[in-house]
Structure formats: structure tokens, C-alpha cells
Kinemage of the C-alpha trace (Angstrom):
@kinemage 1
@onewidth
@group {chain A} dominant
@subgroup {mainchain}
@vectorlist {calphas} color= white
{ca met a 1} P 0.000 0.000 0.000
{ca ile a 2} L 1.251 3.476 -0.862
{ca asp a 3} L 1.709 5.823 2.104
{ca ser a 4} L -0.636 8.813 1.896
{ca ala a 5} L 2.122 11.078 3.251
{ca leu a 6} L 4.221 10.194 0.183
{ca leu a 7} L 1.329 11.074 -2.125
{ca asp a 8} L 0.833 14.414 -0.361
{ca arg a 9} L 4.568 15.166 -0.639
{ca leu a 10} L 4.579 14.393 -4.374
{ca val a 11} L 1.734 16.842 -4.982
{ca thr a 12} L 3.387 19.524 -2.826
{ca glu a 13} L 6.682 19.132 -4.718
{ca ala a 14} L 4.895 19.370 -8.070
{ca glu a 15} L 3.168 22.566 -6.971
{ca ala a 16} L 6.523 24.011 -5.847
{ca asp a 17} L 7.961 23.123 -9.275
{ca glu a 18} L 5.050 24.964 -10.945
{ca val a 19} L 3.702 21.827 -12.587
{ca ala a 20} L 0.335 22.750 -14.124
{ca gln a 21} L -1.031 19.267 -14.776
{ca leu a 22} L -0.715 16.128 -12.646
{ca val a 23} L -0.943 12.750 -14.356
{ca val a 24} L -0.915 9.220 -12.936
{ca gly a 25} L 0.395 6.115 -14.682
{ca ala a 26} L 0.044 2.439 -13.779
{ca val a 27} L 2.265 -0.551 -14.331
{ca val a 28} L -0.199 -3.447 -14.572
{ca glu a 29} L 1.619 -6.788 -14.650
{ca ser a 30} L 0.292 -10.283 -15.254
{ca glu a 31} L 2.316 -13.442 -15.712
{ca gly a 32} L 5.571 -11.587 -16.438
{ca lys a 33} L 3.986 -9.202 -18.930
{ca val a 34} L 3.005 -5.540 -18.614
{ca leu a 35} L -0.004 -3.845 -20.127
{ca leu a 36} L 0.690 -1.246 -22.817
{ca leu a 37} L -1.907 0.903 -24.563
{ca lys a 38} L -1.478 2.421 -28.042
{ca arg a 39} L -2.521 6.059 -28.452
{ca pro a 40} L -4.811 6.897 -31.387
{ca ala a 41} L -2.867 8.119 -34.423
{ca asp a 42} L -4.655 11.501 -34.438
{ca asp a 43} L -4.015 12.154 -30.726
{ca phe a 44} L -1.119 13.932 -28.975
{ca met a 45} L 1.902 11.615 -29.392
{ca gly a 46} L -0.284 9.443 -31.591
{ca gly a 47} L 0.746 5.864 -32.262
{ca ile a 48} L 3.020 5.397 -29.254
{ca phe a 49} L 2.523 2.734 -26.622
{ca glu a 50} L 2.137 3.978 -23.066
{ca leu a 51} L 1.091 2.954 -19.600
{ca pro a 52} L -2.537 3.223 -18.617
{ca ser a 53} L -2.477 6.846 -17.479
{ca gly a 54} L -4.401 10.056 -17.290
{ca lys a 55} L -4.933 13.460 -15.740
{ca val a 56} L -5.725 14.024 -12.093
{ca glu a 57} L -9.020 15.912 -11.970
{ca leu a 58} L -9.633 19.002 -9.837
{ca gly a 59} L -10.117 18.030 -6.190
{ca glu a 60} L -8.996 14.440 -6.804
{ca asp a 61} L -6.076 12.804 -4.979
{ca leu a 62} L -3.453 10.726 -6.789
{ca lys a 63} L -4.749 7.355 -5.587
{ca thr a 64} L -8.347 8.086 -6.607
{ca ala a 65} L -7.168 9.305 -10.017
{ca leu a 66} L -5.042 6.175 -10.475
{ca val a 67} L -7.953 3.830 -9.770
{ca arg a 68} L -10.299 5.847 -12.002
{ca glu a 69} L -7.891 6.140 -14.938
{ca val a 70} L -6.996 2.436 -14.987
{ca glu a 71} L -10.673 1.535 -14.985
{ca glu a 72} L -11.597 4.143 -17.621
{ca glu a 73} L -8.806 3.145 -19.990
{ca thr a 74} L -8.801 -0.644 -19.530
{ca gly a 75} L -11.964 -1.746 -17.746
{ca leu a 76} L -9.742 -3.338 -15.074
{ca gln a 77} L -10.416 -2.723 -11.381
{ca val a 78} L -7.416 -1.714 -9.266
{ca ala a 79} L -7.177 -3.776 -6.076
{ca glu a 80} L -4.171 -1.918 -4.684
{ca ala a 81} L -1.324 0.439 -5.553
{ca thr a 82} L 1.711 -1.387 -4.200
{ca ala a 83} L 4.723 0.779 -5.083
{ca tyr a 84} L 5.763 4.185 -6.387
{ca leu a 85} L 8.172 4.047 -9.346
{ca gly a 86} L 9.037 7.707 -9.788
{ca ser a 87} L 7.876 10.469 -12.083
{ca phe a 88} L 8.773 12.258 -15.273
{ca asp a 89} L 7.919 15.708 -16.615
{ca tyr a 90} L 6.755 16.628 -20.118
{ca leu a 91} L 4.830 19.305 -21.982
{ca ser a 92} L 1.242 18.318 -22.740
{ca gly a 93} L -0.344 18.771 -26.159
{ca ser a 94} L -1.653 22.130 -24.933
{ca gly a 95} L 1.807 23.158 -23.706
{ca lys a 96} L 1.208 22.629 -19.975
{ca lys a 97} L 4.083 21.511 -17.773
{ca ser a 98} L 2.923 18.049 -16.727
{ca arg a 99} L 4.270 15.490 -14.266
{ca gln a 100} L 3.352 11.819 -14.498
{ca phe a 101} L 3.568 9.859 -11.240
{ca asn a 102} L 3.958 6.134 -11.876
{ca phe a 103} L 2.779 3.310 -9.642
{ca val a 104} L 2.645 -0.473 -9.601
{ca val a 105} L -0.927 -1.669 -9.258
{ca thr a 106} L -2.581 -5.020 -8.781
{ca val a 107} L -5.934 -5.607 -10.409
{ca thr a 108} L -8.811 -7.765 -9.227
{ca val a 109} L -8.694 -10.002 -12.303
{ca thr a 110} L -5.470 -12.009 -12.397
{ca ala a 111} L -5.710 -13.151 -16.001
{ca pro a 112} L -4.547 -10.704 -18.679
{ca glu a 113} L -8.087 -10.435 -20.048
{ca pro a 114} L -10.498 -8.804 -20.353
{ca val a 115} L -9.083 -5.420 -21.286
{ca val a 116} L -11.791 -3.089 -22.565
{ca leu a 117} L -10.373 -0.079 -24.396
{ca gln a 118} L -12.135 3.275 -24.269
{ca glu a 119} L -9.486 5.778 -25.417
{ca his a 120} L -6.798 3.752 -27.221
{ca asp a 121} L -6.524 1.912 -30.536
{ca glu a 122} L -5.057 -1.318 -29.188
{ca phe a 123} L -3.315 -2.950 -26.263
{ca gln a 124} L -0.662 -5.553 -25.762
{ca trp a 125} L 0.740 -7.566 -22.895
{ca ala a 126} L 4.487 -7.179 -23.428
{ca pro a 127} L 7.139 -9.313 -21.720
{ca ile a 128} L 8.808 -7.098 -19.098
{ca glu a 129} L 12.247 -8.504 -19.889
{ca glu a 130} L 12.092 -7.501 -23.570
{ca glu a 131} L 12.796 -4.123 -25.174
{ca leu a 132} L 9.431 -2.410 -25.011
{ca pro a 133} L 8.030 -0.050 -27.698
{ca val a 134} L 7.665 2.962 -25.382
{ca thr a 135} L 9.235 6.391 -24.833
{ca asp a 136} L 12.532 6.739 -22.987
{ca ala a 137} L 10.664 8.110 -19.952
{ca val a 138} L 8.476 5.004 -19.752
{ca lys a 139} L 11.542 2.793 -20.283
{ca gln a 140} L 12.960 4.349 -17.093
{ca val a 141} L 9.734 3.508 -15.263
{ca phe a 142} L 10.065 -0.105 -16.394
{ca glu a 143} L 13.699 -0.149 -15.285
{ca ala a 144} L 12.594 0.988 -11.803
{ca tyr a 145} L 9.945 -1.748 -11.876
{ca arg a 146} L 12.519 -4.412 -12.813
{ca glu a 147} L 14.783 -3.252 -9.957
{ca leu a 148} L 11.868 -3.448 -7.538
{ca gln a 149} L 11.082 -6.989 -8.694
{ca ala a 150} L 14.736 -8.039 -8.263
{ca asn a 151} L 14.770 -6.985 -4.586
């Protein structure tokens, strides 16, 4: 379980860094594979694979946003956020300074199905030990995940 004091500190640090948009991302793993979602071609950063992720809404805390976004984007129910994997900053499609906080989550369904897409073109369960078709920032998240699994 993620400590709520850590979540509060992350938000406070983002505010101090003048981050305009908070985003949460989830590493969902099943049977040695991680869930990747492909952005629609006509969307910001179209065609790339990414983690299930999305914006934190006004008045929402990071954990609530994480649970909501995973469900909205995949249809999967988050059972628990088990670890924090770090963050990365980027400029959104509208030019806002954004920070994505990344977490390991467990879902209530242990099999890799059913994933129900709402906002993406496709999904894949990719072997965590392989080179994954994601941005360098997400590759760093997966490296942190691999290190966590090794300990």
C-alpha cells in the first residue's frame, strides 16, 4: 500500500515546481507481462505505446485518479497500488508543464483479459524482460519496476 504522506509530498513538490497538470500512470503486470496501450494516431503523441495513465481531476487525490484512470482506460479494477516508481515531466499537447507519477498496481482479475479499451486503438501484454516499444521516460519507469522486482 502506498503511504498517503508520500502522495501528499509528491503533490506539494509538483506545486513548488510549478507543474500545471498532474498525471498518474500504472504498471499493470500479469504473468511476467506488462499492459501497454497504443494512443490513437490523431491524438497527442499518436501511435506510441504507453502505460494506462491520465490526468488528475480538480479536487482528486493521486490514488483516486489512479484507480479511475486504470478503470476508464482498460476496464480493469485496481485492487491496490503497491509501489511508487518515480515520475517524469513533459509538456502536454496544450503546452502545460505536466508530471506523471507512476505506480505499480494489482488488479482484481489475475488473467490478462479482459481489457476493454475506451481511449486507445489497441493494447498488448508485453514481456517485461524484452525491449518495449515505449518512450525513454516510460523505459525508465520499467527499469525501476525491474529493480523493484529483483529486490
